[in-house]
N, C-alpha and C positions, 0 to 999 in steps of 0.2 A: 396724662403727660406722655408725649411721644418719645419712647425710649430710643428710637432710631437716631434722634438728635445727639445722643451721647455716644453713638458708635463711631469710632475713629475712621472707619472706611467710608462712611456716608459722606458724599461730596468729593471723594478722591477719584482719581483716574488711574486704574490699574493697567500696567504694561503699556502706557501711552495710548490706550484705546478704549477701555471700558470705564465709563463714568458711572459710579455707584450712586443710585438715587435714594433707595430706601431698603430697610431690612424687612424681609418677608417672614423668615422663620429661623429658629436656632435649634440645632440638633446636637447630639453628643459628639459628633465628629466634625461638623461643619456648620457654617451659617449661610443662608441663602438670601441674596439681595436682588432687588430689581435694579437693572442697569441698562445703559444705552451704549450700543456699539457705535462709537463716533465715526468709524470709517464707513459702515454700511447704513448708519442712521436707522437702527432698529432696536426695539426693546427686547431684552433677553433676561434670563435669570443667571445670576453669577453665584456659583456654589464655592465658597472659600473655606478651605480647611482651617481649623483653629490653629493659630501660630504655635501653640504649645505642642501640637502634634506634628508640625511640619518638619521637625528635626528627627522624627521617627521614620526610618526608611520603610518599615512595614506599612504604615498608614499612607505614606506618599505613594508607594507602589500600588496599594489598593485604589487610591484615588486615580492614578494614571490608568490602571486596569479598567476602571469604570468607563473612562473616556474612550479607550480603544474598543471595549466590548460593545458599547452602545453605538459607536460609530459604524459598526458592522451591521446594525439592525435598521434597515430602511423599512419602517412599518408605521402606518398612520396612527397606531395606538401606543407608540413608544415615544417618550420625550426625547427629542433629538439633542445630541451633544455637538456643538459647533467647533469648540476650540478647547485647548488645555494649555496652561502655562503657569509661570511663577514669576513673582517680583518680590525680592527681599524675603520676608518671612511668610508671604502669602502665596499659597499654592491654590489654583482655582480651576474650575470647569465653567465654560460659557455654554449655557443650555437654552433650549426653547422656553420661552415664557408663556405660561398658561394662566390667563386671567380667569379665576374661578375659585374653587375650593377643593378640599380633599373629601374622600368618602368618610373619613372620620368626622369632619365637620357636619356632614349630612346626618350621620347616625347620632351624633351628639344632639343635634337640633330636633330631629324627627323621631328618633327611636327606630322601631322596626319599619321596614319598607314593604310595600305591596310586592307580591311575587313578580309581577311584570317589571316593576322598577328594578328589583334585585337582579333579574335575568338581563335586563337592558344594560346593567353595569357589568355583570359577570362576563357576558359574552365578549365584549371588546377587550377586557382584561385577559381572557383566555386566548384571544387571537394574538395579542401582543406577546404573551408568554410562549405561545405556540411557535411564533417566529423565532424567539430566542432559543427554544428547545431544538428546533430544526437546524438552527445555526450552531448548535453545540454548546449552549450556555444554560446555566441554571441561575435564577434570580436569588433564591435562598432567603429573601426577607420580604415576602409578600404580606401586606397588611393594609388596612384602610388608609393609613397615613401616606402610603405610596401609590394610591389610586387618585389621580387628579381628574376633576370634572370641570370642564371649561364652561364659561358663561354661555357658549353656543351649544352646550350639550355633549361635546366631544369627551370621550373617556380615554385617559392616557396613563400608562404605567411609568413610574419614575423610580429613581434611586437604585441603580444597578451597582451600587458601591460594594455589595458583597457577592457580586457575580463570580461564578467559577466555571471552568470547563466541565462538561458533563462527566468526564471520567476522573475528575479530581476528588481525592479523599482528604478531608481536612480534619485534623485532630481537634477535639474539643477540650483537651487538657487545659485546665485553668480558666476557660471561658467558653461560652457557647455563642457562636455568631448568629445573630438573628434576634427575633423578638419572642419571648417565651410563650405568649398566647397562641402563636401560629407555628411553632416548631413541630415537625413530624417526629414520631418516636425514634426513627433511625438516626435523625440528626442529634437527638439528645443522647441516645445510647452509644452510637458508634461514630458519630461525626461525619457520616457519609451524606452526600448530597447529589442526587440525580433528579431528573425532571419531576419525579413523583413527590419530592418534598414541596415543590411549588403547587402541585395538585392538592396535597393535604392542606396547605395554607389557604388555598382558594376555597376549599370545602369549609374551613373554619370561617372565612370571611362571608361566605354565602349563609352559613348558619346565623352569623351575627346580623346580616342584613334582614333575614327573615324573622328573627326573634327580638332583635334589639339588644341582645346580651351575648357575651362570650360563652362558649360551651363549658369551659372549665375555669373556675375561680379558686382562689385560696389566699391565705394570709401572707404568703411569701412566694417569690418566684419558684422556689424549690417545690412547694406544694402544687403549683400549677404544672410544673414539669412532670411530677409524679403522676398526676392525673392523665396527662397526655400518654404516658407510658403504659398505664394500667387500666384506664377506663375509656370505653368507646365514647365518641361524641354522640350525645343523645339526639333522637330525631327532633326536628323543629316542631312537629305536632305535639310533643310533650309540653311545650310552652304555648303553642298556638293550636288548640285542638282542631280547628277547621282547616288546617294546612293539608294540601293535597299529598297523597302518599307518594306521588312521583317526585316531589321535592324532598321528601324523607329519603327516598332511594338515592337521589342524586347526592345529597349530603353524605349518606352512609358510604356510597361508593368512593367519593373523593377522600373521606377521612378514615378509611379502613386502616387499622393500626398495622396490619401486615402490608408492606409496600406492594407485594406481588398481586394483591387483590384490587388495588387502585387502577384507574386508567393510566396507561404507561406514560402519557405526557399531556400537556394542555390541549393539544389538538384533539386527542381522544376524549378528554373531558368536555371540550366544546361540543363535540358531536352528541354526547350524552345530554348536555344542557339543552341543546336545540330539540332533541327528541322529547325531553320532558316538557318543554314549552308547547310543542305540537299536541301533546296529550292533554293539556289543560284547557278548560273552557275559559271564555272571557270572564265569567264570574269568578272562577278560581284565580285567574291571573290578577284580577283587580280586588280580590278580597283584602279587607283591612284588618290587620292583627288587633286583638283587644288592647294591647298596649298603645297602639296608635289612636284608637278611639278615645282612650282616656286622656291623651295629650292634645288631640286635635279638635275636641268638641267646641272650643271657643273660637276656632279659626273660621271667620265668616266665609272665606273663599272655599272652604272644604265642607261646609255643612251639607250641601246637597249630595256630594259624592261619597262622603265617608260614612254615612248612616246606612247600613244595609237594610234592604226591604224587610228582611226577617225580623229585625229588631223592633220594627214598628207594629208587628202583627200578632204576637203570641197571646196577648191578653188585653182586655179593655183597660183603658187608662182613665183615671178620674179626671174630670174636666173642671175648669174654673168658670167664673162668671162670663168670660168672653168667649165661651165655647172653644177654648184652647186647652190641650192636654196639660194637666197640672205639672208644674216644674219645668215647663219648656217654653215659657213666655218669650215670644219673639223668635224662637229658635227655628221654627218651621214655617215662618210667615211666607217666604217665597220659595218653599221647597216642595217639589212634586211629591217627594216621599211623605211629607207631612199630610198631603191629601189622602194618601193611602192609609196612614195610621189613623186619621180621624174617621175614616169610613169604618175602621175596625172597632172604634169606640162606640158605646151605646149613646143614643141621644139623651139630652136632659129629660128629667121626669116630666117637666111641664111642656114638652114639645107637643105641638098640635098634631103632628104626624103620628106620634105615639098614641094619642087619644083616639085618633081615627082607626088605627090598626086594632086597638082593644075593642072597638065596637063591632068589628067584623065577627061573623059567626064562627063556631068551632069547625064547620066543614071547610070554610075558606082557609082557616089556619092549617088544617090537616092537608088540604090540597097543596097549599103553599109549601109546607114542609116536604111533602112527597116530591113536588117539582124541584125544590132545592136539592134534595137528596139525589133525585134522578139525574138532574143536570150535573151536579157535582160528581156523581159516580161516572157519568159519561165522559166528562172532561178528564177525570183522572185516568179512565181507561184509554182515551185517545192519546193523552199526552204522556202517560207513564207506562201503560200496559203494552202498547204496541211498538214503542220506539226505544232505541238504545243508541249508544255512540260507538264508533269504530275505536277499539282499544289501541294503545300504542304498540306498533308492530315494527317500526323502523329499526334497522340493524339487528333484528332478531332472525334466527335461522328459520327456514321454511317450516320445520317441525314445531318450533316454538310459536310461530305465528298461527299455525293451524290449531294448536292447543288453546291459545288465547281466544281465537275466534269461537272455538267450540264452547269455552267457558262463558263467552258473552252471548251465546245462543245464536251465533251467526255461522253461515256456511262459507266455504272457500269457493270462490268463483274461478275464473281463468287464472292460471299461473303462467306469467310470461317471464322471459329471461332477457336481460340486457347487460351490456358491458358497463363497468363503472370503475373509474380510477380511484374513487374514494371509499366505496363500500366493499367490504371483504366478500369474497366469493361465497355464495350460498346463503347470504343474508338479504333481508328485504330492503329494497331501494325506495319503493313507494307503494301506495295502495289506492284503490278506486272503489268506493269513496275514500277520501283522505282521512287520516287519523284525526279523531275527535268529531268527525261529521256525524250528523243525526241520520239514523238508518232504522228501518223497520226490523224488528226481530225476525229471525229466520231468513232474512235476505242474505245475499252473498257478497263477499268482498274479494275483489280481484287483487292479486299480488304480483308485483314485479320483483324478481329475485336476481341478485347480482351474479354474473359469471366472472367477476373480477375484471381486471383490465383487459382490453382487447389486445391480444398479443399476436405476433407474427414471427415465424421462423425465417431469419434473414437468409435469402437465397444466395447461392454462390454465383457472383457475377464476374469473377476473375476470368481474364482471357477474352472478355467482350470489349468491343469498342465503347467509348465513353457514352455516346448517345444511346446505344442499345442497353447498356447497364442501367442508365437512368430510367429508361422505359420499364425495364423489368422490376426495378424497385417500386416505381409508382404503381405498377399493376398489383403489387402485393400490399398496397396501402402504406408505403413508406415514403419518406421525403429524401430525395437526393440532397446531400449536404455539401460541405466544403470539399473542394478538389485540390489535392496536393500532388506534385509530380516528383518522381524519383527515377534514378537510373536503374536499368535492369538489363542484364545480358540474356535473360530467358524470354522476357515479354517484349513484344514489338512496341514501338513508339505509338502512343495514342490508345493503347489497350489497358484495361484495368489490371493492376497487380494484386490489390487486396482491398478490403473494406475495414472500417472501424465503426461498430464492433465487427468481429470476425463472422464469416458466413457460418450458418448453423446456430448462431446465438438467437435465443428467444427475446424479442424486444416488443415494446408497446407499439400498437398501430399508430402511424403518424410520426414515429420517431425519425430523426434525421440520421442519415448514414453517410459518413465521410468516405470519400473514394481516393485511393492512391493510384495514379495513372503513370504508366511508363513513359520515360523520356528516351527510351532506347539505350543502347550501349554507350558508355561515356567515351568521349573523344578528348585526348590530351591536346590542349591548345598549343600549337607551335609558337616559338619565339620569332617574331618578324620585326622586332625593333631594330633600327639601323638599316633595314632593307629598303631598297627603292619601292615606291608605292605599288607599281605594277607587279614587281616580283612578290611582294607580300600578299597581294590580292590572289595571285595564282596559287600560292602555297596554301592559303587558307581554304579557298574554294575546292582545291584538290583534296583536302581533308574532310569535305562534307559540310563546311561551315559557310555562312553568308558573311558578306563584308559590307560595312557601312563606314564612310569617311566622315569624321566629325567636321562641323563647320569651324572655320578659322584654323590658323596654324600657331604653333608655339615655338619659342626659342628653346633649344636643347643642345646637347653636346653633338648631336648628329647634324650632318650637312643638310642644307635646304633640299626638300623633296624626299627625304628619307622619313621612315616612320619613327616618330619621337616616342610614342607610347601606345599601348593597346589595352582594351578591356573586353573579355577577361584577361588577366595578366598571363604571361607565359607560364606553362606548367599547370594551369587551371584545368577544370573538367567542364566540358560542354556536351550537349546533345547534338545529334545530327540535325542540321538545319538551323541551329542557334546562330545568332549574329555576333560577330566580333567587330567592335568599333575601333577604327584606327585614327590616330591624330598625327598629322604631318608636321615635320619640323621646318622651320624657316631659318634654320641655322642657329649657331650659338649667339648669345647676347654679347656685344662688344662693349667692354668696359675699360676705363682708364687705369693704367698701371701706375701704382704709387712709386715715387723715387725713393729708393732705399740705399743708394750709394753713400758710404760713410757711416751707416748705422751698424750697430752690433748685429751679430747673426740672429739672436733671439728676437730683437725688435724688428728686423727686416722680415723675418718669416711671419711674425704676427701681423704686420701691415698687409703683406701680400695675401695671406690666407683670409684675413677679414674682408679683403676686396673681392674674393672669390677665385683665387688662383691656387694651383698646386705649386710647391716650391721644391727645387732641386739644388743641391750644393755642389760647387766645383772648388775643391781645396788645392788639389795638386800637391806637390812635395813642399812648396813654400807656404802652403796654407794649413798644414796639419795642426799647427799650434796657434794660428791666427784667429781673430774674432771680429774683424772689420770687413764689411762688404766693399770691395774695390770696383765691382762691375756687375751689371745685370743684363740678361739676354734681351729684354725688351726695355728700351729706355723709359725712364719715368716721364709721364705725360702722354705717351703713345697709348693706343688702344689695342686690346688683344681679346680673343674669345674667352668668355667666362668659362672657368674650369680648366683652361689650358695651363701649361707649366711654364713658370718663369725660373730660369737658372741664375743663381747668384754666385759670383766668384769671390772667394775669401782669401785674404792675405794676412 
């Protein structure tokens, strides 16, 4: 039975915009629905807080914080948040809809994953968290349920509901925020959360992907928390003996109980993960854990790829009457690996070829054995005795790289140096041949070592003309950036006052340098409003300013032909050669004067002022105590200049 039919929100339209179509998942704090944005006609996920929690200001604040935090993360591996709102008892987030499943669904269905698949999931997760860490946020609740895998293979991190600023310390009194199986020891013990708690959780997730189980279990959450505090996460190879040691090292680094030993953020762990991948062979990356073999042997699509060659070779298999290894009827029928295993099995006793071999003489048998031994020994010598692989050297110091090459029986070739924005100074950027490549023993491996970022000491270009300053910056490998202008009494107009960053600062090559260029000494703009146009022009040009007359004229209090207004305004500051725009008056606007004779003083003044006139009162001796207008200086119905004064006589 579809329980979504019983959900009161299904079929409703939230906030007049989001039509709820189906329930996707229910969590402890919210329910997630598939919905349609009726304005933009797109499918999205609607995360709606449980109404019982919507009255709790703490939960609502956390909900809104998630929206604001994720909105700042523009990254392809982070689930986008489009909108946040509330209607009645429902507080919601409108988010990107990912058609697919969670990593938890994958682990529940398949168990342990091949190392290649585990790294293919881990790396985009770390890229997303790295963007969050560099933006100043910590996820704090990384777990397989929050890793979404789309039908198109995209991996995205979801649920930033527990996100906090990097420098935030949260008390765990009464409760621990997060999921117990993935909490770092410092979260449990001190309630602190910096990027390394996400690194720890990702290490646990990687362990779970490689082994199919969590590293710590117990009868209660308290027991699990105790193990996180007091026991190291075991190496994956303890559960999967064939696991490469590079993966053990990666898990150990990420899940170190002491935070200072872990990679400092997800970006650093991503670099370690990529280094581990480069060190693994194709066979190691595609190795199938024993747990996977036990669960996948009946899957017809996986029969060819999941049976390692070694499993078909170690000992002869009994065969049935159909010349098929016993217990495997039909399992290897179309499998290339099956052919290998059948070659390893002895032929049936009644085989004609066996009878033919038995009739051959002892000398033939001895020669055949010697040939086999000789050829086998030669093949072993060629394939195993003379060759090795370039060990993992990336991000190692030059001394560490030399030691590893020496341990592998390889020499150090040329050591080159190159600038790098991502690899720390003194550490290996690349090798030739590459890490993991097949190489003869005693051959040499060339190293490229980082000199760190290519840096330049910013030259002092103050006092140079702008064009010359730009040339000097370009000659140093820098990019002339934005130009702003400022007044200066000391630096002539058009010459550089200063740069941002300041001269002498060490910056990366190619950095943009902002330039501050002098506008010269400031000039106080004279007031020419009300002057005749020719007089105004002469005064401004005499002050070192240019004059532009605006198209068209305007009504103003000034007579026709006089300056009505100017830009910049009087008293403003301008540079020599700057332009002042003048607008010429066509005289005041003539408007009809209202008739106020017989009105009270207050009514008369109100009418005249509303019409745009100033009002003056003439009371005389007889009007000191009067309140009625007996006369007005401009008769009602006549026109007068806007803003002019109308005098009313009061008796």
